[in-house]
PyMOL CGO cylinders between C-alpha atoms (Angstrom):
from pymol import cmd
from pymol.cgo import CYLINDER

trace = [
    CYLINDER, 6.46, 9.09, -9.54, 9.92, 7.93, -11.02, 0.3, 1, 1, 1, 1, 1, 1,
    CYLINDER, 9.92, 7.93, -11.02, 11.84, 9.06, -14.19, 0.3, 1, 1, 1, 1, 1, 1,
    CYLINDER, 11.84, 9.06, -14.19, 14.19, 7.44, -16.63, 0.3, 1, 1, 1, 1, 1, 1,
    CYLINDER, 14.19, 7.44, -16.63, 17.94, 8.12, -16.89, 0.3, 1, 1, 1, 1, 1, 1,
    CYLINDER, 17.94, 8.12, -16.89, 19.34, 6.37, -20.05, 0.3, 1, 1, 1, 1, 1, 1,
    CYLINDER, 19.34, 6.37, -20.05, 22.73, 5.31, -21.51, 0.3, 1, 1, 1, 1, 1, 1,
    CYLINDER, 22.73, 5.31, -21.51, 22.31, 4.69, -25.46, 0.3, 1, 1, 1, 1, 1, 1,
    CYLINDER, 22.31, 4.69, -25.46, 24.92, 2.86, -27.35, 0.3, 1, 1, 1, 1, 1, 1,
    CYLINDER, 24.92, 2.86, -27.35, 27.54, 2.03, -24.73, 0.3, 1, 1, 1, 1, 1, 1,
    CYLINDER, 27.54, 2.03, -24.73, 30.26, 0.01, -26.23, 0.3, 1, 1, 1, 1, 1, 1,
    CYLINDER, 30.26, 0.01, -26.23, 32.29, -2.45, -24.45, 0.3, 1, 1, 1, 1, 1, 1,
    CYLINDER, 32.29, -2.45, -24.45, 34.93, -5.02, -25.79, 0.3, 1, 1, 1, 1, 1, 1,
    CYLINDER, 34.93, -5.02, -25.79, 34.25, -8.24, -23.78, 0.3, 1, 1, 1, 1, 1, 1,
    CYLINDER, 34.25, -8.24, -23.78, 35.27, -11.95, -24.03, 0.3, 1, 1, 1, 1, 1, 1,
    CYLINDER, 35.27, -11.95, -24.03, 31.87, -13.58, -24.55, 0.3, 1, 1, 1, 1, 1, 1,
    CYLINDER, 31.87, -13.58, -24.55, 30.50, -16.50, -26.62, 0.3, 1, 1, 1, 1, 1, 1,
    CYLINDER, 30.50, -16.50, -26.62, 29.94, -20.26, -26.53, 0.3, 1, 1, 1, 1, 1, 1,
    CYLINDER, 29.94, -20.26, -26.53, 31.87, -21.25, -29.55, 0.3, 1, 1, 1, 1, 1, 1,
    CYLINDER, 31.87, -21.25, -29.55, 35.85, -21.79, -29.72, 0.3, 1, 1, 1, 1, 1, 1,
    CYLINDER, 35.85, -21.79, -29.72, 36.22, -18.90, -32.11, 0.3, 1, 1, 1, 1, 1, 1,
    CYLINDER, 36.22, -18.90, -32.11, 34.49, -16.51, -29.80, 0.3, 1, 1, 1, 1, 1, 1,
    CYLINDER, 34.49, -16.51, -29.80, 36.68, -17.32, -26.82, 0.3, 1, 1, 1, 1, 1, 1,
    CYLINDER, 36.68, -17.32, -26.82, 39.99, -16.20, -28.46, 0.3, 1, 1, 1, 1, 1, 1,
    CYLINDER, 39.99, -16.20, -28.46, 39.35, -12.50, -28.79, 0.3, 1, 1, 1, 1, 1, 1,
    CYLINDER, 39.35, -12.50, -28.79, 37.28, -9.73, -27.06, 0.3, 1, 1, 1, 1, 1, 1,
    CYLINDER, 37.28, -9.73, -27.06, 34.32, -8.48, -29.23, 0.3, 1, 1, 1, 1, 1, 1,
    CYLINDER, 34.32, -8.48, -29.23, 32.41, -5.48, -29.18, 0.3, 1, 1, 1, 1, 1, 1,
    CYLINDER, 32.41, -5.48, -29.18, 29.07, -5.46, -27.34, 0.3, 1, 1, 1, 1, 1, 1,
    CYLINDER, 29.07, -5.46, -27.34, 26.53, -2.64, -27.42, 0.3, 1, 1, 1, 1, 1, 1,
    CYLINDER, 26.53, -2.64, -27.42, 24.44, -1.61, -24.23, 0.3, 1, 1, 1, 1, 1, 1,
    CYLINDER, 24.44, -1.61, -24.23, 21.26, 0.60, -24.27, 0.3, 1, 1, 1, 1, 1, 1,
    CYLINDER, 21.26, 0.60, -24.27, 19.96, 0.91, -20.47, 0.3, 1, 1, 1, 1, 1, 1,
    CYLINDER, 19.96, 0.91, -20.47, 17.31, 2.76, -18.98, 0.3, 1, 1, 1, 1, 1, 1,
    CYLINDER, 17.31, 2.76, -18.98, 17.27, 3.11, -15.38, 0.3, 1, 1, 1, 1, 1, 1,
    CYLINDER, 17.27, 3.11, -15.38, 14.15, 4.01, -13.22, 0.3, 1, 1, 1, 1, 1, 1,
    CYLINDER, 14.15, 4.01, -13.22, 14.99, 6.61, -10.53, 0.3, 1, 1, 1, 1, 1, 1,
    CYLINDER, 14.99, 6.61, -10.53, 13.61, 9.89, -9.11, 0.3, 1, 1, 1, 1, 1, 1,
    CYLINDER, 13.61, 9.89, -9.11, 15.35, 13.00, -10.76, 0.3, 1, 1, 1, 1, 1, 1,
    CYLINDER, 15.35, 13.00, -10.76, 13.45, 15.48, -8.77, 0.3, 1, 1, 1, 1, 1, 1,
    CYLINDER, 13.45, 15.48, -8.77, 16.23, 16.14, -5.97, 0.3, 1, 1, 1, 1, 1, 1,
    CYLINDER, 16.23, 16.14, -5.97, 18.85, 16.47, -8.54, 0.3, 1, 1, 1, 1, 1, 1,
    CYLINDER, 18.85, 16.47, -8.54, 16.68, 18.71, -10.68, 0.3, 1, 1, 1, 1, 1, 1,
    CYLINDER, 16.68, 18.71, -10.68, 16.25, 21.12, -7.81, 0.3, 1, 1, 1, 1, 1, 1,
    CYLINDER, 16.25, 21.12, -7.81, 19.77, 21.06, -6.48, 0.3, 1, 1, 1, 1, 1, 1,
    CYLINDER, 19.77, 21.06, -6.48, 21.39, 21.01, -9.79, 0.3, 1, 1, 1, 1, 1, 1,
    CYLINDER, 21.39, 21.01, -9.79, 24.16, 18.93, -8.12, 0.3, 1, 1, 1, 1, 1, 1,
    CYLINDER, 24.16, 18.93, -8.12, 25.79, 15.92, -9.60, 0.3, 1, 1, 1, 1, 1, 1,
    CYLINDER, 25.79, 15.92, -9.60, 25.92, 14.32, -5.90, 0.3, 1, 1, 1, 1, 1, 1,
    CYLINDER, 25.92, 14.32, -5.90, 22.16, 14.11, -6.08, 0.3, 1, 1, 1, 1, 1, 1,
    CYLINDER, 22.16, 14.11, -6.08, 21.71, 12.53, -9.42, 0.3, 1, 1, 1, 1, 1, 1,
    CYLINDER, 21.71, 12.53, -9.42, 22.24, 9.00, -11.03, 0.3, 1, 1, 1, 1, 1, 1,
    CYLINDER, 22.24, 9.00, -11.03, 25.61, 9.71, -12.32, 0.3, 1, 1, 1, 1, 1, 1,
    CYLINDER, 25.61, 9.71, -12.32, 25.52, 8.04, -15.97, 0.3, 1, 1, 1, 1, 1, 1,
    CYLINDER, 25.52, 8.04, -15.97, 29.47, 8.61, -16.25, 0.3, 1, 1, 1, 1, 1, 1,
    CYLINDER, 29.47, 8.61, -16.25, 30.07, 6.36, -13.19, 0.3, 1, 1, 1, 1, 1, 1,
    CYLINDER, 30.07, 6.36, -13.19, 27.43, 3.91, -14.29, 0.3, 1, 1, 1, 1, 1, 1,
    CYLINDER, 27.43, 3.91, -14.29, 29.01, 3.63, -17.81, 0.3, 1, 1, 1, 1, 1, 1,
    CYLINDER, 29.01, 3.63, -17.81, 32.47, 3.39, -16.29, 0.3, 1, 1, 1, 1, 1, 1,
    CYLINDER, 32.47, 3.39, -16.29, 31.44, 0.63, -13.87, 0.3, 1, 1, 1, 1, 1, 1,
    CYLINDER, 31.44, 0.63, -13.87, 29.79, -1.39, -16.87, 0.3, 1, 1, 1, 1, 1, 1,
    CYLINDER, 29.79, -1.39, -16.87, 32.79, -0.96, -18.94, 0.3, 1, 1, 1, 1, 1, 1,
    CYLINDER, 32.79, -0.96, -18.94, 34.94, -2.43, -16.13, 0.3, 1, 1, 1, 1, 1, 1,
    CYLINDER, 34.94, -2.43, -16.13, 32.58, -5.23, -15.25, 0.3, 1, 1, 1, 1, 1, 1,
    CYLINDER, 32.58, -5.23, -15.25, 31.66, -6.34, -18.71, 0.3, 1, 1, 1, 1, 1, 1,
    CYLINDER, 31.66, -6.34, -18.71, 35.32, -5.84, -19.80, 0.3, 1, 1, 1, 1, 1, 1,
    CYLINDER, 35.32, -5.84, -19.80, 36.63, -8.10, -17.16, 0.3, 1, 1, 1, 1, 1, 1,
    CYLINDER, 36.63, -8.10, -17.16, 33.89, -10.89, -17.56, 0.3, 1, 1, 1, 1, 1, 1,
    CYLINDER, 33.89, -10.89, -17.56, 34.24, -13.94, -19.58, 0.3, 1, 1, 1, 1, 1, 1,
    CYLINDER, 34.24, -13.94, -19.58, 30.61, -15.22, -19.56, 0.3, 1, 1, 1, 1, 1, 1,
    CYLINDER, 30.61, -15.22, -19.56, 29.39, -17.70, -22.44, 0.3, 1, 1, 1, 1, 1, 1,
    CYLINDER, 29.39, -17.70, -22.44, 26.05, -16.26, -22.87, 0.3, 1, 1, 1, 1, 1, 1,
    CYLINDER, 26.05, -16.26, -22.87, 24.64, -12.44, -23.40, 0.3, 1, 1, 1, 1, 1, 1,
    CYLINDER, 24.64, -12.44, -23.40, 21.83, -13.73, -21.13, 0.3, 1, 1, 1, 1, 1, 1,
    CYLINDER, 21.83, -13.73, -21.13, 24.25, -14.11, -18.14, 0.3, 1, 1, 1, 1, 1, 1,
    CYLINDER, 24.25, -14.11, -18.14, 26.03, -10.86, -18.84, 0.3, 1, 1, 1, 1, 1, 1,
    CYLINDER, 26.03, -10.86, -18.84, 22.78, -8.73, -18.99, 0.3, 1, 1, 1, 1, 1, 1,
    CYLINDER, 22.78, -8.73, -18.99, 21.50, -10.47, -15.87, 0.3, 1, 1, 1, 1, 1, 1,
    CYLINDER, 21.50, -10.47, -15.87, 24.46, -9.68, -13.91, 0.3, 1, 1, 1, 1, 1, 1,
    CYLINDER, 24.46, -9.68, -13.91, 24.62, -6.08, -15.26, 0.3, 1, 1, 1, 1, 1, 1,
    CYLINDER, 24.62, -6.08, -15.26, 21.11, -5.50, -14.34, 0.3, 1, 1, 1, 1, 1, 1,
    CYLINDER, 21.11, -5.50, -14.34, 21.77, -6.91, -10.90, 0.3, 1, 1, 1, 1, 1, 1,
    CYLINDER, 21.77, -6.91, -10.90, 24.82, -4.64, -10.52, 0.3, 1, 1, 1, 1, 1, 1,
    CYLINDER, 24.82, -4.64, -10.52, 22.92, -1.52, -11.22, 0.3, 1, 1, 1, 1, 1, 1,
    CYLINDER, 22.92, -1.52, -11.22, 20.13, -2.42, -8.91, 0.3, 1, 1, 1, 1, 1, 1,
    CYLINDER, 20.13, -2.42, -8.91, 22.58, -3.06, -6.00, 0.3, 1, 1, 1, 1, 1, 1,
    CYLINDER, 22.58, -3.06, -6.00, 25.16, -0.33, -6.76, 0.3, 1, 1, 1, 1, 1, 1,
    CYLINDER, 25.16, -0.33, -6.76, 23.36, 2.76, -7.94, 0.3, 1, 1, 1, 1, 1, 1,
    CYLINDER, 23.36, 2.76, -7.94, 20.19, 2.39, -6.14, 0.3, 1, 1, 1, 1, 1, 1,
    CYLINDER, 20.19, 2.39, -6.14, 17.83, 2.54, -9.08, 0.3, 1, 1, 1, 1, 1, 1,
    CYLINDER, 17.83, 2.54, -9.08, 14.54, 0.95, -8.61, 0.3, 1, 1, 1, 1, 1, 1,
    CYLINDER, 14.54, 0.95, -8.61, 14.26, -0.53, -12.19, 0.3, 1, 1, 1, 1, 1, 1,
    CYLINDER, 14.26, -0.53, -12.19, 16.25, -1.42, -15.13, 0.3, 1, 1, 1, 1, 1, 1,
    CYLINDER, 16.25, -1.42, -15.13, 15.47, -2.15, -18.82, 0.3, 1, 1, 1, 1, 1, 1,
    CYLINDER, 15.47, -2.15, -18.82, 18.96, -3.32, -20.36, 0.3, 1, 1, 1, 1, 1, 1,
    CYLINDER, 18.96, -3.32, -20.36, 19.47, -4.23, -23.95, 0.3, 1, 1, 1, 1, 1, 1,
    CYLINDER, 19.47, -4.23, -23.95, 22.77, -6.09, -24.73, 0.3, 1, 1, 1, 1, 1, 1,
    CYLINDER, 22.77, -6.09, -24.73, 23.69, -6.53, -28.47, 0.3, 1, 1, 1, 1, 1, 1,
    CYLINDER, 23.69, -6.53, -28.47, 26.36, -8.75, -29.84, 0.3, 1, 1, 1, 1, 1, 1,
    CYLINDER, 26.36, -8.75, -29.84, 26.98, -7.13, -33.38, 0.3, 1, 1, 1, 1, 1, 1,
    CYLINDER, 26.98, -7.13, -33.38, 28.16, -9.35, -36.24, 0.3, 1, 1, 1, 1, 1, 1,
    CYLINDER, 28.16, -9.35, -36.24, 27.54, -12.53, -34.05, 0.3, 1, 1, 1, 1, 1, 1,
    CYLINDER, 27.54, -12.53, -34.05, 25.48, -14.14, -36.86, 0.3, 1, 1, 1, 1, 1, 1,
    CYLINDER, 25.48, -14.14, -36.86, 25.89, -13.84, -40.62, 0.3, 1, 1, 1, 1, 1, 1,
    CYLINDER, 25.89, -13.84, -40.62, 23.07, -12.25, -42.16, 0.3, 1, 1, 1, 1, 1, 1,
    CYLINDER, 23.07, -12.25, -42.16, 21.92, -10.23, -39.00, 0.3, 1, 1, 1, 1, 1, 1,
    CYLINDER, 21.92, -10.23, -39.00, 23.28, -6.75, -37.90, 0.3, 1, 1, 1, 1, 1, 1,
    CYLINDER, 23.28, -6.75, -37.90, 23.32, -7.90, -34.32, 0.3, 1, 1, 1, 1, 1, 1,
    CYLINDER, 23.32, -7.90, -34.32, 21.83, -10.47, -31.96, 0.3, 1, 1, 1, 1, 1, 1,
    CYLINDER, 21.83, -10.47, -31.96, 21.13, -10.03, -28.33, 0.3, 1, 1, 1, 1, 1, 1,
    CYLINDER, 21.13, -10.03, -28.33, 18.56, -9.72, -25.40, 0.3, 1, 1, 1, 1, 1, 1,
    CYLINDER, 18.56, -9.72, -25.40, 16.32, -7.20, -23.70, 0.3, 1, 1, 1, 1, 1, 1,
    CYLINDER, 16.32, -7.20, -23.70, 15.66, -7.57, -19.88, 0.3, 1, 1, 1, 1, 1, 1,
    CYLINDER, 15.66, -7.57, -19.88, 13.63, -5.68, -17.26, 0.3, 1, 1, 1, 1, 1, 1,
    CYLINDER, 13.63, -5.68, -17.26, 14.62, -6.06, -13.82, 0.3, 1, 1, 1, 1, 1, 1,
    CYLINDER, 14.62, -6.06, -13.82, 13.14, -4.49, -10.54, 0.3, 1, 1, 1, 1, 1, 1,
    CYLINDER, 13.14, -4.49, -10.54, 10.14, -2.21, -11.09, 0.3, 1, 1, 1, 1, 1, 1,
    CYLINDER, 10.14, -2.21, -11.09, 9.96, -1.09, -14.54, 0.3, 1, 1, 1, 1, 1, 1,
    CYLINDER, 9.96, -1.09, -14.54, 6.16, -1.00, -15.42, 0.3, 1, 1, 1, 1, 1, 1,
]
cmd.load_cgo(trace, "trace")
């Protein structure tokens, strides 16, 4: 049995985009993340050391995405999912990466990916 720890609406300013006008300034991105993990030990101990620290996860993603300069949201999403699997020991990740205001007429565009064991 595994559980889900989530982070919703994590805002990160990053340099991302294919077009010239997108490469001159950072723009806001929004992450929604679900991470599959077993929370039972943390629930029993009531200790952060036994939990998936969503603050640490958030800060790591802010750092990574903020320093990146990928062209595609697909690339950034893939790298972020790989980072979560490798560095935080989660067994699965569902990550939604939105790029608000990227396309006139749409509130947001982006991708949703699932990596690891998330079924």
